[in-house]
C-alpha positions as CSV (number, residue, x, y, z in Angstrom):
1,X,-44.0,54.2,-37.5
2,X,-41.7,55.6,-34.9
3,X,-38.1,57.0,-35.7
4,X,-36.7,54.5,-33.1
5,X,-38.3,51.7,-34.8
6,X,-37.2,52.7,-38.1
7,X,-33.6,52.8,-36.8
8,X,-33.9,49.4,-35.0
9,X,-35.2,47.9,-38.3
10,X,-31.9,49.2,-40.3
11,X,-29.7,47.6,-37.7
12,X,-31.4,44.4,-37.7
13,X,-29.2,41.1,-37.6
14,X,-31.2,37.9,-38.9
15,X,-34.5,38.1,-37.1
16,X,-33.1,40.1,-34.1
17,X,-32.5,43.6,-33.8
18,X,-28.9,44.9,-33.3
19,X,-28.0,44.9,-29.1
20,X,-27.8,48.4,-27.9
21,X,-24.1,49.0,-25.9
22,X,-25.9,48.4,-22.7
23,X,-26.9,45.1,-23.5
24,X,-23.5,44.3,-25.0
25,X,-22.0,45.2,-21.7
26,X,-24.3,43.2,-19.9
27,X,-23.6,40.1,-22.1
28,X,-19.8,40.9,-21.6
29,X,-20.4,40.7,-17.7
30,X,-22.6,37.3,-18.0
31,X,-19.5,35.9,-20.2
32,X,-17.1,37.0,-17.7
33,X,-19.1,35.0,-15.1
34,X,-19.4,32.1,-17.4
35,X,-15.4,31.8,-17.8
36,X,-15.1,32.2,-14.0
37,X,-17.6,29.4,-13.4
38,X,-16.2,27.1,-16.2
39,X,-12.6,27.8,-14.9
40,X,-13.6,26.6,-11.5
41,X,-15.1,23.5,-13.0
42,X,-12.2,22.6,-15.1
43,X,-9.9,22.9,-11.7
44,X,-12.4,20.9,-9.9
45,X,-12.6,17.9,-12.4
46,X,-8.8,17.8,-12.6
47,X,-8.5,17.8,-8.5
48,X,-11.4,15.1,-8.1
49,X,-9.7,12.7,-10.6
50,X,-6.3,13.1,-9.4
51,X,-7.9,12.4,-5.8
52,X,-9.5,9.1,-7.4
53,X,-6.2,8.0,-8.8
54,X,-4.4,8.1,-5.7
55,X,-6.9,6.3,-3.7
56,X,-6.7,3.6,-6.4
57,X,-2.9,3.6,-6.2
58,X,-3.1,3.2,-2.5
59,X,-5.4,0.2,-3.0
60,X,-2.7,-1.3,-5.2
61,X,-0.6,-1.2,-2.5
62,X,-2.2,-1.6,0.9
63,X,0.0,-4.2,2.3
64,X,3.2,-2.4,1.1
65,X,3.9,-5.2,-1.5
66,X,2.2,-5.9,-4.9
67,X,-1.0,-7.5,-4.7
68,X,-2.5,-10.8,-6.0
69,X,-2.6,-10.9,-9.7
70,X,-6.5,-10.7,-9.8
71,X,-6.5,-7.8,-7.5
72,X,-3.9,-6.0,-9.6
73,X,-5.7,-6.8,-12.9
74,X,-9.0,-5.3,-11.1
75,X,-7.6,-2.2,-9.7
76,X,-5.5,-1.5,-13.0
77,X,-8.7,-1.8,-15.0
78,X,-10.6,0.4,-12.8
79,X,-7.8,3.2,-13.1
80,X,-7.8,2.7,-17.0
81,X,-11.6,3.1,-17.1
82,X,-11.4,6.0,-14.6
83,X,-8.9,7.6,-17.0
84,X,-11.0,7.5,-19.9
85,X,-13.8,9.2,-18.2
86,X,-11.6,11.8,-16.9
87,X,-10.4,12.7,-20.3
88,X,-13.9,13.0,-21.7
89,X,-15.1,14.9,-19.1
90,X,-12.0,17.2,-18.8
91,X,-12.1,17.5,-22.5
92,X,-15.7,18.6,-22.7
93,X,-15.1,21.1,-19.8
94,X,-12.3,22.7,-21.4
95,X,-14.1,23.0,-24.8
96,X,-16.9,24.8,-22.9
97,X,-14.4,27.2,-21.5
98,X,-12.7,28.0,-24.7
99,X,-16.2,28.5,-26.1
100,X,-17.0,31.2,-23.4
101,X,-13.5,32.8,-23.9
102,X,-14.3,33.1,-27.6
103,X,-17.4,34.9,-26.8
104,X,-15.8,37.1,-24.3
105,X,-12.9,38.1,-26.7
106,X,-15.5,38.6,-29.7
107,X,-17.4,41.1,-27.3
108,X,-14.4,42.8,-26.1
109,X,-12.4,43.3,-29.3
110,X,-15.3,43.6,-32.2
111,X,-18.4,44.9,-30.8
112,X,-17.2,47.1,-27.5
113,X,-13.9,47.8,-28.6
114,X,-12.3,47.3,-25.1
115,X,-8.4,48.4,-25.2
116,X,-6.4,45.2,-24.6
117,X,-4.6,46.8,-21.4
118,X,-7.8,46.8,-19.8
119,X,-9.7,43.7,-21.4
120,X,-10.5,40.7,-19.4
121,X,-9.0,38.5,-22.0
122,X,-6.0,41.0,-21.7
123,X,-2.8,41.2,-24.1
124,X,-1.3,37.9,-24.3
125,X,2.1,39.1,-23.5
126,X,0.7,40.5,-20.4
127,X,0.3,37.2,-18.6
128,X,3.4,35.8,-17.4
129,X,3.9,31.9,-17.2
130,X,2.3,29.0,-19.2
131,X,-1.1,27.8,-19.8
132,X,-1.7,24.7,-18.2
133,X,-4.9,23.3,-20.1
134,X,-2.6,21.4,-22.3
135,X,-1.6,19.4,-18.9
136,X,-5.0,19.1,-17.9
137,X,-5.8,17.2,-21.2
138,X,-2.2,15.1,-21.1
139,X,-2.6,14.0,-17.7
140,X,-5.7,11.3,-18.3
141,X,-3.8,10.2,-21.1
142,X,-0.7,9.8,-19.3
143,X,-2.6,8.2,-16.5
144,X,-4.4,5.6,-18.8
145,X,-1.1,4.7,-20.1
146,X,0.4,4.3,-16.7
147,X,-2.7,2.0,-15.5
148,X,-2.5,0.0,-19.0
149,X,1.3,-0.6,-18.3
150,X,0.1,-1.9,-14.8
151,X,-2.5,-3.9,-16.2
152,X,0.0,-5.4,-18.5
153,X,2.5,-6.2,-15.9
154,X,-0.1,-8.1,-13.7
155,X,-1.6,-9.9,-16.8
156,X,2.0,-11.2,-18.0
157,X,4.2,-11.2,-15.0
């Protein structure tokens, strides 16, 4: 039995040999790509659904006046359904983003020991401003409340 094989056997994790540093750096690179890709997906979903809500709002006021009751109820119902779908998709996209970021953080901090000053995840105090994920998840809820209110006003004029 070769010496390399014996060393690998000592470092086994479950049924898999412990990754070497090159493999960990490769995994870090993959995780960075996944985070960037998922971040683009989150923003794309956010933008598409805002545009869809804008189209519905325009449909509601095409003549410059409130539409007939039946049209208002239908458009408001579609808006409410759209908001529910938006929330589900946005929630899932943000959950995947958090998952990939957790992998990235684990690799940087616990396996590769990347200093916070140069880590992709960075030091929390180095990022100025605030995170907008809470807003991305709140917008579909706010949209749903507004569409439900509009539907109620058309149902009970």
